[in-house]
C-alpha positions in Angstrom: 89.5 139.5 58.8 90.5 136.4 60.7 93.9 136.0 59.1 94.7 139.7 59.9 94.0 138.9 63.3 96.1 135.8 63.4 99.0 137.7 61.6 98.8 140.2 64.5 99.0 137.4 67.1 101.8 135.6 65.7 103.8 139.0 64.9 103.9 138.4 61.3 104.3 142.2 61.1 106.4 143.0 64.1 105.9 146.8 63.9 102.0 146.6 63.7 101.7 143.9 66.3 103.8 146.0 68.4 101.7 149.1 68.0 98.5 147.2 68.4 99.5 145.3 71.6 101.1 148.8 72.9 98.1 150.7 72.3 95.7 148.1 74.0 97.7 147.9 77.0 98.2 151.6 77.2 94.3 152.1 77.1 93.7 149.3 79.4 96.1 151.0 82.0 94.7 154.4 81.4 91.2 153.1 82.3 92.7 151.3 85.4 94.6 154.5 86.4 91.3 156.7 86.0 89.7 154.6 88.8 86.5 155.9 87.7 83.3 153.9 86.4 83.9 152.4 83.0 81.5 154.6 81.2 82.8 158.1 81.6 86.5 156.7 80.9 85.2 155.0 77.7 83.4 158.3 76.7 86.4 160.3 77.6 88.7 157.8 75.6 86.3 157.6 72.6 86.1 161.7 72.5 89.7 161.8 72.3 90.1 159.2 69.4 87.3 161.3 67.4 89.3 164.7 68.1 92.6 163.0 67.0 90.9 161.5 63.7 89.3 165.0 62.9 92.6 166.5 63.7 94.4 164.4 61.3 91.7 164.8 58.6 92.0 168.5 58.7 95.7 168.6 58.5 95.7 166.3 55.4 93.0 168.6 53.9 95.2 171.7 54.5 98.0 170.3 52.9 96.0 169.3 49.8 94.9 172.8 49.5 98.5 173.9 49.6 99.2 171.5 46.9 101.7 169.7 49.5 99.9 166.6 49.3 97.7 164.4 46.8 94.6 164.7 48.7 94.1 161.0 49.6 91.7 160.4 52.8 94.4 159.7 55.5 92.1 156.8 56.8 91.1 155.5 53.5 92.7 151.9 54.2 90.1 151.6 57.1 87.2 153.2 55.4 87.7 150.8 52.5 88.0 147.7 54.8 85.0 145.2 54.2 83.4 144.3 57.4 80.0 143.4 56.1 78.1 140.2 55.9 76.0 138.9 53.2 72.6 137.5 54.0 73.9 134.0 53.8 77.2 134.7 56.0 75.0 136.5 58.6 72.5 133.5 58.7 75.3 131.1 59.1 76.8 133.3 61.6 73.4 133.4 63.7 73.2 129.8 63.3 76.6 129.0 64.7 76.0 131.3 67.7 72.8 129.6 68.4 74.5 126.3 68.4 77.5 127.2 70.5 75.1 129.1 73.1 72.8 125.8 73.3 76.1 123.6 73.5 77.4 125.7 76.5 74.2 125.7 78.3 73.9 121.8 78.0 77.5 121.5 79.3 76.6 124.0 82.3 73.4 122.1 83.0 75.7 118.5 83.2 78.2 120.3 85.4 75.9 121.8 87.6 73.4 118.9 88.0 76.4 116.4 88.3 75.9 114.3 85.1 79.7 113.3 85.7 81.1 113.6 89.2 84.7 114.0 88.1 83.7 116.8 85.7 81.6 118.7 88.3 84.4 118.4 90.6 87.0 120.2 87.9 84.1 122.4 87.5 84.1 123.4 91.3 87.9 123.8 91.3 87.6 126.3 88.5 84.8 128.2 90.2 86.9 128.2 93.4 90.1 129.4 91.4 88.0 132.2 89.8 86.9 133.5 92.9 90.4 133.5 94.3 91.7 135.4 91.4 88.8 137.8 91.7 89.9 138.7 95.3 93.4 139.2 94.2 92.8 141.0 90.8 89.9 143.0 89.4 88.4 142.4 86.4 90.5 144.9 84.5 93.7 143.6 85.5 92.6 140.1 84.1 91.8 141.3 80.9 95.1 143.1 80.7 96.8 140.0 81.5 94.7 138.3 79.0 95.7 140.6 76.0 99.5 140.2 76.8 98.8 136.3 77.1 97.1 136.4 73.4 100.0 138.5 72.1 102.5 136.1 73.6 101.7 132.4 74.3 100.6 131.6 70.6 104.2 132.6 69.4 105.9 131.0 72.3 104.2 127.8 71.7 105.1 127.9 67.9 108.8 128.6 68.7 108.8 126.0 71.7 106.1 123.5 70.4 108.0 120.2 71.0 109.0 121.1 74.4 105.5 122.4 75.4 103.7 119.4 73.8 106.2 117.0 75.7 105.4 118.9 79.1 101.6 118.9 78.3 101.7 115.2 77.6 103.5 114.6 81.1 100.9 116.5 83.1 98.1 114.9 81.1 99.3 111.7 82.1 99.6 112.4 85.6 96.2 114.1 85.5 94.8 110.8 83.8 96.4 108.8 86.6 94.8 110.8 89.3 91.4 110.6 87.7 91.7 106.9 87.3 92.4 106.8 91.2 89.6 108.7 92.1 87.0 106.9 89.5 88.1 103.6 91.3 87.7 105.1 94.7 84.2 106.2 93.8 83.5 102.9 92.2 84.1 101.1 95.4 88.0 101.1 95.7 90.3 98.2 95.2 92.7 97.4 92.5 91.7 96.5 89.1 90.1 93.0 89.0 92.0 90.0 87.4 90.6 89.5 83.8 91.4 86.0 84.0 88.2 83.8 84.9 88.2 82.5 88.3 91.3 84.7 89.3 95.0 83.8 88.9 95.7 80.2 89.8 99.1 78.7 90.8 100.9 76.8 88.3 101.0 72.8 89.0 104.5 71.1 88.9 
């Protein structure tokens, strides 16, 4: 399943990836245009999908009765798709989810109670940006942008990896420089102390 998702994201099958992306965007835009609560919109969309599936099933059944088709189920590929988990896989998934949740809670605890001032300041900036974006966009708009980004950014990075890595390295160097300056200020300011015992001494002639 994971490999199929990655194939969609990296456009291994252009036609299928295009159909999935277009379908997701159209569905989200439809929900956005409805301007109604999400629950009725999802119910209406689900009703439309089920009606479409039943119509297709009846159409293929009719073709089989008229001997115009072999009678194969139109959604057989999806019905045969294995999405189950064995007991061991389910236990592993639950354990992994618990570990991730506890790690997230531990990180959140450190950020909120300022275990590291630099990290808490970055978290504060992130929260401010989130509230700023919330005033400009609603959650559905951000979700649509996220879907488009998922189907575009990985492929863009794969095609422009060297340029992107170079730009990220430069940005990271500047960020590290700023963090170093802030850390020195928080620790009392001043230049880096001279590692030579007793400080630098003038050379004697």
